[in-house]
MARNU-385090 format. One record per residue (C-alpha): x, y, z; residue number from 1. Coordinates in steps of 0.02 Angstrom, whole numbers, plus 50000, padded with zeros to 5 digits. Layout:
<sites>
    c1    c2    c3 resi
     X     Y     Z  NUM
...
</sites>
This chain:
<sites>
    c1    c2    c3 resi
 49604 49284 49586    1
 49660 49106 49557    2
 49776 49015 49440    3
 49911 49148 49455    4
 50086 49141 49522    5
 50129 49024 49664    6
 50203 49165 49770    7
 50063 49259 49858    8
 50102 49429 49927    9
 50002 49554 50027   10
 49953 49713 49933   11
 50080 49819 50028   12
 50217 49697 49975   13
 50163 49707 49794   14
 50161 49897 49808   15
 50337 49898 49881   16
 50399 49795 49733   17
 50313 49910 49609   18
 50348 50079 49684   19
 50449 50070 49843   20
 50414 50134 50017   21
 50291 50270 49972   22
 50185 50149 49870   23
 50180 50024 50014   24
 50130 50158 50140   25
 49996 50222 50020   26
 49919 50048 50015   27
 49922 50041 50205   28
 49835 50211 50216   29
 49703 50158 50089   30
 49676 49995 50184   31
 49644 50093 50343   32
 49529 50211 50248   33
 49426 50066 50180   34
 49408 50001 50358   35
 49352 50174 50417   36
 49503 50193 50530   37
 49584 50348 50455   38
 49512 50510 50390   39
 49574 50666 50305   40
 49625 50792 50436   41
 49674 50942 50332   42
 49706 50937 50145   43
 49857 50826 50117   44
 49856 50749 50291   45
 49770 50602 50375   46
 49746 50544 50553   47
 49665 50399 50642   48
 49479 50406 50673   49
 49495 50298 50830   50
 49559 50131 50889   51
 49597 50000 50757   52
 49459 49870 50756   53
 49536 49698 50739   54
 49712 49769 50731   55
 49785 49597 50766   56
 49739 49541 50591   57
 49827 49688 50507   58
 49998 49674 50426   59
 50139 49752 50527   60
 50158 49900 50408   61
 49973 49941 50418   62
 49979 49932 50608   63
 50131 50045 50609   64
 50045 50172 50496   65
 49890 50170 50607   66
 49997 50197 50762   67
 50095 50336 50678   68
 49936 50429 50633   69
 49890 50472 50812   70
 49955 50642 50755   71
 49902 50702 50582   72
 50033 50676 50447   73
 50058 50693 50261   74
 50134 50552 50160   75
 50313 50618 50168   76
 50306 50644 50357   77
 50225 50474 50382   78
 50369 50388 50291   79
 50490 50465 50416   80
 50398 50412 50574   81
 50499 50284 50671   82
 50378 50138 50677   83
 50336 50156 50493   84
 50519 50164 50439   85
 50557 50010 50547   86
 50411 49913 50470   87
 50470 49964 50296   88
 50646 49901 50337   89
 50574 49734 50392   90
 50467 49725 50235   91
 50618 49761 50126   92
 50716 49625 50217   93
 50576 49499 50192   94
 50568 49536 50006   95
 50758 49517 49992   96
 50747 49350 50085   97
 50609 49294 49967   98
 50722 49330 49818   99
 50612 49470 49752  100
 50729 49616 49788  101
 50915 49636 49773  102
 51000 49716 49921  103
 51138 49797 49817  104
 51095 49879 49702  105
 50919 49892 49774  106
 50802 49838 49635  107
 50678 49704 49586  108
 50738 49533 49534  109
 50680 49444 49379  110
 50562 49341 49487  111
 50481 49501 49552  112
 50460 49571 49376  113
 50377 49409 49319  114
 50265 49408 49472  115
 50208 49589 49444  116
 50174 49555 49260  117
 50073 49400 49303  118
 49971 49494 49433  119
 49932 49633 49308  120
 49867 49503 49185  121
 49765 49421 49322  122
 49691 49585 49386  123
 49671 49720 49253  124
 49640 49895 49318  125
 49455 49911 49362  126
 49366 50060 49284  127
 49272 50101 49444  128
 49240 50038 49620  129
 49069 49963 49584  130
 49075 49776 49613  131
 49259 49780 49665  132
 49300 49706 49836  133
 49409 49799 49961  134
 49546 49669 49936  135
 49544 49697 49749  136
 49545 49887 49773  137
 49703 49868 49878  138
 49785 49752 49752  139
 49740 49870 49609  140
 49816 50017 49704  141
 49970 49911 49737  142
 49988 49863 49553  143
 49936 50024 49466  144
 49972 50163 49591  145
 49900 50334 49550  146
 49792 50269 49407  147
 49700 50153 49527  148
 49690 50286 49662  149
 49610 50403 49536  150
 49478 50279 49481  151
 49442 50183 49642  152
 49465 50301 49789  153
 49484 50469 49702  154
 49403 50583 49830  155
 49500 50512 49979  156
 49665 50495 49884  157
 49658 50675 49822  158
 49610 50750 49990  159
 49733 50642 50087  160
 49881 50680 49973  161
 49907 50498 49926  162
 49938 50535 49742  163
 50104 50601 49682  164
 50099 50782 49625  165
 50101 50800 49436  166
</sites>
């Protein structure tokens, strides 16, 4: 993925710009799933499968989600857990400081809309996971939401409750 916009964001930041807090947390959960660090507990809930390997390299939101999943949780409950909500507040503040979100009213700036459009051109939605790196899976989920979840990590996303109900 080269030759794109000069601003480079992590997948959870892209997801926040596209779909808000739930989208960012979904990317963090999928990232942990791809690393083998979370599993479906009961339908619609996930929990950690052990200690985070190499947790120091994880973004703060992903670390917060991992820590919050010591007890099983669904997506709605996970959003309300203290560490996750604090990490989301920090993420929102960073995006405001970068000029990608307006504080009041809370919405994307023109720069964010241009960035998302450029990223979608640069990375079209893959039709399946074959030959797609974990990083590109995360970026696709960040950019395309439920459509990417359904084509790239369908079994996990459905069982974990990551997709929005229709």
